[in-house]
N, C-alpha and C positions, 0 to 999 in steps of 0.2 A: 706384479711377480715372477720371478724368473722359473723359467720350467724348462725341464731338461729334455731333450731332445733326441730320440733315436730313429733315426730315418730308414722307409723300403726304399731302396732305388734300383735303377736298371741301370746294367755297366755297358758302355760299348768298347770293347777290347781292339787295340791295333797290336800289328807284328811289331817283334821286338821287344828290347829290354829298355825299362824307362827310370828315370828315378825321380819321380814325381810325377804327382795325382793330382790331378784337375777335376773340379766338378764343379756344379749350378744349383744352387738351392732357388725353388719354387716352390709359392703357395700354391692351394687348392685351384685356383685361376687361372694358375701359369704366369704370373708376375712373378719376379725374380724377388729374392727376399732378400736385404739389404744388412750387415752387422750381426747372420748369426755365426757365434763362435763354433768354431770348427777345432775337435782335440784328436790328435793320433801321434801315436808312437812319440810322447812326450812332447810333441808341439802343437801349438794353438795357434790358429790364424782366422782373419775374419774375413766375408763374403761380402765384396766388394756392389755400386748401386745395381749391375747385373747380376745378382745375385752367384757372383764367382768366383771359386778360391781355388787355390793353389797349396801345396803340402810338398814343398821339396825333399828331396832326398828319401822318400820312402816308396818302397816297393807295393807293399800292403800293410792294413794296419786293420783296426775296430777304431769307423768313424761315432765318436761321442759331437754331438748337436746342440748347441743349449743357445734357444733362443724364447724369451720371453712371450706367451700369447697363444703358443704351440701347445698341441698335444704328446704325450708321452710314450715312445715304442721302443724295441727292441735295439740294442746296436747292430751293425752288420760291418761285415769283413770287403773293407776294400780294395781291390787288389788290380784296378784296372787306372788307364790314364786317363779316364774320361768316367764323369760320372754327371748323373740327373734325377735330385732329390725332390720328393715333394712333401711337404708338410703339411699337415693338418691343424686345422684353427682349433684353439678350445673354446669352449665356452658357446652359448647361442649363437653367436653372432661375432665375424671378425672385427676385432678391436685394435689391431696394428696399425700405427696413423705414424705419418709421416711429419705432418704441420705443426703438429704438438714442439715438436724439438730440433724440426730440419731434418731429424734421423730415424731413423724404425726405432717405433719404440709402443708399450703400450698404453692406454692413459692413468694406468695404477703406477708405471714407473715413469711418468713422464707427470704426475700430480697434480694432472688437467683432468675440467671438464671433455672429452672429446666424443662425437660422434661419425661413424665412416658407413656413409650410403653405398653400395657396392653395383656393379653393374649386373649382377643378377637381380637385384630391388630395382635397381632402372627401368631393365626389361619388362617388371611384372606387372610396376604398376605404370607404361604406358603413358607419361605424360610428357606432355611436347615442352615444356620449361621447366627451367631448372627452379625455379622459386617453388612451385608446385609441390618439389620434394621436399621442399626446405623446410614448408607448412610442418613435417613429421619430424621436427628436428628437435629437443626438448630446448625449453629458454629461446627459441627462437620466434617469432611472431611478424606476419609477412601484411601488410596493407596493400591493396589490389584499386585503385581508380577503376574497378565496374566489370569489363569484357577484357576480351584479348588485346591484347596491341597497349592496355593502357598502364598508366604508370604502375608500378608496383616496389615498394620500398619496404629493405627488411630492418627490424629490429633485434638486435642480440640482451635478452635480459633488461630491456626497459631504454638500454641508449639511443641517442641520435641513430639518425639513419645514413652518418657519416661515418659511426664507428665500427663498422664493420668492412674489412679490407677482405673485398676477392682475386683470387688469381687465378691465372689457369697457368700449368706447369712454373708458377713460379715467377710467371709476369704479372704483374698490378693491371686490374682492370678500373680501377674506378676512373673517374675522373678525380685530376689531383684535388688533394683536399677535398673532395665530394664523393658524391654517393655512384654507385653502379646502376644502369638501365637496366635492372633483372627482368622485364617482362619482355625481352628479344632474346634472352638466352638458351639455347636449344638445348636439350637435353640427349642429343644424338651427337654420338662421337667421342662420348663422356666413360672412361674407366670407370670411375669411383668418384666421390665426394666428399672430402673432408671438413668437417666443422669443429674449430675449438672454439669453445665459449672463455671469458676471460681476456683481460689484457694481454697483448701479443705484439706490442710495440718494442719489446726485448729483441725478438727477432726480425720482428716487417716492417720495423718503423713508424715513422706518424702517420697511420692511419687505422692500425689494427687497435686501435684504443680500448676493441671491445669484443672482439671476435676474429677470428679468420677464416674464413670458407676459401676451400682450396681442390680446382676440378682438373684431374690428372684424364689426360686424352686417351684413348683407343692404342695400342702401338702392338706390330704386329708380331711373328715369332721366325726365328731364320730356319727355324726345322719345317716352316709350312714352302715346301714349296711349290707348291699346288695353293694356289690362291684360293679364301675365301671369301665368299661375297653374297651381300642378302639388297634384293628391292622389295620395295613394300610400297601400296597406295591404299589409303583411309578415304574414306566419306562419310560426311554427316549433316545433319539442320543446320541452318544460318549460312547454306553453301561453304558447307569446311571440306575444305581438300586438304592432305598432308600428302607428302611424298617424302620418302626417304631412301638414299642409296650407298651401300657400301660395299670396299674389298678391301681384306690383310691378306698377310703373306710375308714372304723371305728369301732371299736365294743368300746362302754362302754367310759374306760377313753384313748382309744387309735386312732391315725388316723393314714392313712399311703399312701404314693402316691409313686409308680414305674414307672420307664421309661427307655426305651431303645431305640436306633437307629441305623441304619447301613447305611451308605453313601458311595457309590461304582461308579468310573469311569473310563473309559480307557484312555479319555482324547481326543485331536483333533491331536497330536501329536506325534513321538515317545519315549517311556519313559515318558510318561506324563500322568499314571496313575494314580489315588488318594483314598484311604480308609481310614474310618474314624467310627470308632466304639465309641457309648457313651452311657452312663446309669449312672441313678441318684436314690437316695431312700431318702426319705421323712420322718420319723416317730417319732411322738408327743406323748406323754404320760402325763395325766392332773393326777399331785400327792395330788394334792388339788384344793378345788377352785380358792387358790390365788396362785398355785407354779404349773408350766409345765416346762417337760424337753423334750428338741428338739434337734434330731440329722438330718444331714445329711451328704450324700455321695456321690460323681460326679466325675464318668473318664470322660476320654476318650483315645484311641488309635490311631496312625493315622500312615500310611506309602505312601511317596508317590515319585514319579518319580522327579526329577529334570533337563529337557533336557536342560536350560538355555535359553541364548537370542533369543529364538526361531525365533522372527520380525526379526533378521539379519541374519537370516542361521544358527543359533550355533545350534547342535543336539547332545549333552551328552548322550550318551545311557547307562550310566552305573550307574551317579550318583543318588543317593537316599535320603531320611532324614524318619527317625523313632520317634514320640515325644509320649509320655506319660505323661497326667499328672494328677492326683488323689489329692484329697478335701474332708477334711472333718470337719466339724462343729460339734461343741457342745453348746447349750445354752441352762440357766437353768433361768426362768425368776418368780420372788417370788416377790408378792403386801405384802409390807408392810403399810397398811391403807389404805385409801381411797385415798390418794395421791401421793403415793409414790411406785416408784416399782423401783427394784434393776436387773442387770443382769450379770451372772456368763458365760463367754461364752472362750470357747475354738477351735483354730484355728489348723490347718494343708495342708500343700499344698505341693506338690514334684512333678518334671520336671524331666524328663528325654528324653533329646533331644540329636540323635546320626546320624553324618552324614557321609556316605560311599560313596567312589567313587574310583574303583577298574582300572580306565585308566590306558591303557601305555600313557608316555609322548608322546606329540604330538603337532602341532600346524595347524592351519588352518587361512588361509589367508582370510581376509574380505576386501568389498570393497564397497562404497555409494555414491549417488549424495548429496551434502547438500548445502545449500544457507545459506549465512554469510548475517546478518543485521549488520551494523554499531552500535554502542553504542556512549555512555559509559552506561551501560556496552555490549560490543559484544555480538552479542545474534550469534549461530549457529543450526540450522535445518535438522534435516532430512528427504530426498524428498523420494528416492527411492533406492531399493538394488540393487547392481549391481555382475556380476561373474567377481569375481576377473581375473579370468584366460583368461577374455576376456572383457578387459576392452575398451570402446570408445573411437577412439581417438579426440585431442583435436579439429576439426573442428566438431565432434557430438556429443559435450557437451553445451545444451543448454545453453541461456546467463542467469548471474547470481547464476549459480551452479556450483560448482567445487567437483573432486573427493576427497573422504578423504576414506584410508588405515587404516585397523586395524588389530589386531591377536587377538584368539582366542587361549586360553593355554589349555591342556587337560593333566592329568596326577592323578598319587594316591594322592588320599587324606582321613586323617580321624578325626576325632573331636567326644568328648562325653564331654556334657554337664550338668550335675547332680546338681540341687540345690533343697535347701530345707526351708520353714518356718515350725516353732513350734509356735504359742501363745497363750496369755493368759491374762483375762481381767476381768473388775468389771467395770459396769457402774449402775448410779445410774440417776435417773428420777423422780424430785420433781414437779407435776402440782401446780400451784395457778392462782386463778382466775387473767387471764387477759394475764399468760404466763407460762413459762415453764422453769428448770432449769436442765441441763446436763451435766454429769460429772464423771472422771473415770479416770483410769490406764490401761496400757497398756504394754502388753510384749513380744518382737519376738527374737527368737535367726533362727537366718539368716547360715546357713550351705551351703558348695558348693566344688564339686571335680573338679578340675581345675587343667585338665591333670595330673592326680594322687597325686596331693597335696590336702590337706585336710584344708579348712578353713573356717572359723566361726568371725560371730560377733555376740553383744547383743544389744539390742536396749529396753531402758526405757521411756516410753512416759504418760504425767499429761495431760488432755483436760479438758476444762468446755465449753460450749454453753448457753448461755442466751439467750430469746425471751420475749418481752414482749409489750400487747400493751395498747395503751395509746387514751381513748377516743371514742374507735371504728375506729377509721381513720389512726393513727400514728401505726406503728408496726416497732420497735428495733426487731434485731437481732447482735450478737455476740459472737465470742471466741476464744479461743488462746489455744496455745500447746508448754508444753516445752518439750524435747527431746533430750536424750544422748544414744550416739552412742558409743560402744568402740572401733570401727576405727575413726569415724570423732569428736568426742565430742558433746558439746550439740549444739543446735540450736532452735530457737524461732519461731512460725509463728501463725497467727490472721487472723481474719477475722472482718468487722464490716459491715453492710449494715442496710437500714431502707426504706420504704415504706410506702407511702402519698394516702391515698384515695382522688385524687384530687375533685372528682364528682359521685354522685348514676346517678339513673334513672331522664333522663333529654331529651325528648324526643326518638332518636332513641339507644341512648346512652343509655345502660346499669351501668356500672361501668368506671371510668377510677383513676388507678393507678398509679405515679410516684416511681419507685426505683432507688436507690443509692447503690452501693457498692466498697469495695475495701478489698485489703489483700495480704499477701505474702505467699507464697507456697517454698517447698523447694522438691529437687529431688537428694535423696541420690546417690552418687559413687555406682555402681556394683562390686558382687564381685571380678571380673575379673580387672576391673581398680584399686581396693583398694589392690590386693593380689599373679597378679600373676604372675610366673615363669618361664621363658623362656630365649634359649639362644638368641632369638631375642627381645623380650623385657618383662617390669618386670613392676607391679605394684606398686602403690604412693599411701603408707599411711598418706600422708600429704596432699591426696585431702579433699575438701571441698563441699558439699552439694550444688548442682546447684542453683540460684535462681529466682525466678518469682514474681513481683509483677503487682499488675492489678489495675485498675479501671474502673469502668462503669456506666450508665445512661439508663434505661428505660423509654418507656412507653408501659402499658398492659392497654388494652381496650376490653371491650364484648359489644356488639351489639343487636340491636332487641331480647330482652329478653331475652339475654346471647347466642342466637344461632351462634352469629359469635365471633370469639377471636383474638386479633391481640397483636402482640409485636414488637414493635422497638427498638434495644438495643445497643448503641453503647461502645464500651470497647477499652480497649490498656491494652497491655502486655508489658514487659522491664523482659527482660531475662541476666543474670551475672552469674561470673564463671561459665560459659557451659564448660563441659570438653571435651577436644580434644588430640588426639594423637601425640606427639612432639618428636620428635626422636625417643627413646626407651621405652617412660613411656607416663602417660596422665597428663594432668595441667590443671588449671581452666584458660582459658587465652579465651576465647570467650562470644561475648555478642551479642545480637541483640534486634529488637523488634517487635512486630503486634500488627495493632490496624485496627477497622473495622467495620459496622453496619451488624448484624443478623438480619430480618427481617422474622415472621410466620405469617401465616392466618389458623386458624382452626374455619369452618363452617360443623353447622349441620342445613344444609337445609332442611333434612325431618327426622325425628327418626330414620330413617335407611342407610340414607345418611350422610357419612363426607366426605369433602373434605380438604385435607391439603397443603399448599404448605409453602417452605421455601425459602431464599434466603441470601447468604453472598458475604461484598464488603468486602475483603482481602486486607491490605497493609504489607507487612513485608521488613525485611531492618537488614543484617549483618553490626554490629558496630566494631566489633573487632574482628580477626582472626590470626592466625598463619600463613593461604597458601593464601595471597590474590587472585596472578594468577588462582585458583581456581572454577568454577562455581559453585560449593555446597560451598565452606568455604570463596569465596572469597569477601573482603570488597565491602560493595555499593550494593551486587547482592540481589534478594529475596531470599527467604527461602526455598530450594527445595521441591517439591512436595505439595506444599500449593496454588493451585491457587487462582488470585485474583479474580475469580467472580463462586460461584457456588451456587447451588441450586435444585430445587425439587419440584414435585407436583404431588400429588396423590388422586385420585376418588376409594371411597370404600361404596361398596351398602350392604350394609348385613341383607337384612330383616330374617324372621323367617328359614327358610328350604334352602334358595340358599345365595350364597355372589360373588362377583365380585370385584376384582379390579384393577384398570390399574396405572400404573405412569411412571414418568422419572425422573433419576436423570442428570445434566447438570455440565459438568465440564470444566471450560475454561481453554485457555492454562497458562502454567504453568515453571517454572524454574527445571531442572533437570539435569541428568547426567548419561551417559551413557559408560561411560568407554572401549570402543570400538573406535567412531569417533569424540568425542570432543565435541558433540554432548550437546545443554545445555536449549533447549527449547523442550516442548512437548507440543503438537498443542490441544485441547480441542473436547470433543465427548459428544455425548448424549448415554444413555440407556434407555431404554423404554424395561417395562417388564408387564405382565397381569397376573392375579392368579382368580381361579375360583372353584364353589364347590357347589352340588346341593345335596339335602336328597332327591334322589330316592326312597327309603323306611324308613323307621322309624328306623332302623339299618342301613343303608348302603350307602356311600355317594362316587359318582365320584368324583377326583379331579382332576384338571388341572393347569398348569404354565408353560408361557415361556419366556426366558431372553434375552437379546435384540434382542427385537422383528425384528428391524429395521436392524438386521446382519450387525452393524455399526463395521469395521476394525479399531481399536484405540490400542493404546499401554497403560495399566493404570500408567505402570511406561516406560521409553525406554528401548528398545530391548525386551519387553516382552508383547508378543502378547495376547492381549484379547481373549478369547473365541467367537466363532460367534454363531450364534442363536442357544440356545437350549431349547428342548420341552421335559416336562414330564409330566406324566397323570397316573394315579392309581385307586385304592377306597378304602375306610376307612370303616371298620368295627368298629360300635360302641354299648356299650348296657349298 
């Protein structure tokens, strides 16, 4: 919904007369607002990517600014050459997003399901890793293999883990055609996180089949000529240490922001160590009032032990993994007139993943009590671990249980995965009354080293997206993309949606919006699936992209003066041409579907108290498979590791000097596979956490966090024991 916003501003007057008015529009966090419509003396201009606007030939006038998602205020006389305008966000939380349409918009205008995790939320939660923050996004489920440093996979609305594209300031982070190892992605240096659910391949290409998660790094402010910085140290059980340092500021045309962090823990089991070092730099230079250059560099370097299925008594003392991910983003923003912004981009991402296990070949017998539940399909539950050398007799086996035996294998194993993306592109943004048109071109060069075989492929994509409001009540949004790959040929994708304002102020109801959306997304084959060459398997150059088609409908309402926001969203996803390993190669032979309802509530009961809750009911089914008997790919089975019931709730109290956050995540029973005892079902669990900080002095803040507060023993993935209660605390010094 478009809201007319009139702003309070502070003016800096310069000597001498001028025929132009210059200004900058900012949100409450100090970030620039792009695409705001400024009207003055019968002239209309739009702010650029840096929030800048210029009104030519005007000495003074009453400034009227129109930007959906912000509160309404009284118009103010502008009679200076320079103005800084601060806008207040409407509603209980900030809802303006860039990732939904590649231009600033609200989810209602873009007709998408979207969530924004702000810098304030990131600081209050104080989670070291990004994937922990994603657990409290409606429609997103995270599956973690036990403890810090273990594999953490993200599933959006039941889609495959390769269906969610991660971006860092516009640069793809996923392994080409694959997933991102989110377990190593630190939250330090991140300004905000935007999550868009639903197919986004129309904007971002052949990996955003089910959704997009975009991370924006912190930036400095040229007005802060005195640098601001912070250092902190935290210590906890399991010999956990966490160091953080940051520095931000600016000078004249330059702004900068630097951050670095290290997380280290010895872990709860043998060979369970984990170390993650990360750093980022964000530099911006204003070439002119209309043109700015920005560069971002971010890197993480991780080393972890991989003990194996510790919940089953497996203890590999030798295996370990090292991973390094480097990302570079360069962007040139240039305003051509009042309504047109052009952007030139360059991106680079390189992933190095090395696994080594120097174990001598050996085996370890395993045994457990399991419980069978008749089907269809039949289900098997893990009950308790047994000593395989002293198994109970038949008379000692409890009724309804049986003994399952397995074997753990150890042996020397080594692998090295090197992949790289180089990308460049152009984007044009044309703003007009009631809407915006975004179009552009992107090129990607994808390279990999697969067992000493160098492979590469090229992707070329053309895209366009248009938004238009009609009568202030109907918002239309749609886009399309055509992409050509040197490996799999040409594919197309698209999406379209509409939001309609059903009701405005009416008693307790502040507004109600009905949204419908649909689209087609694609996921390209991985480099391994396309090009692998091995005595045991080989790639298939004839593979085509996996397809996702989605339809959804939602009701979004605001209540009691916009203090409460509720959203109920029903969706159905169909997945076709899914890639599976058959014989000695990969083929497009599998299919499945996922449908469900996701609900969320956000309530600003007080200006310093935010209550957030969400729940998803998800149904999934495998409809085509090459391996009907297996629990993870069998016909009629649910998709693995996508629980039917999942939810979260948190309460954040954040006054000026202190903060307290307490919340919990609730995961229901789900389909899984353990490769040891034939177990197919994983019971539900809950994980409660708390975080607190207090500004004891002007520059001194103690911090504290506890994870798994109830010390629940559960397996996020079958066989992989979750970490027991973890407590960590420390101090932050800032200036």
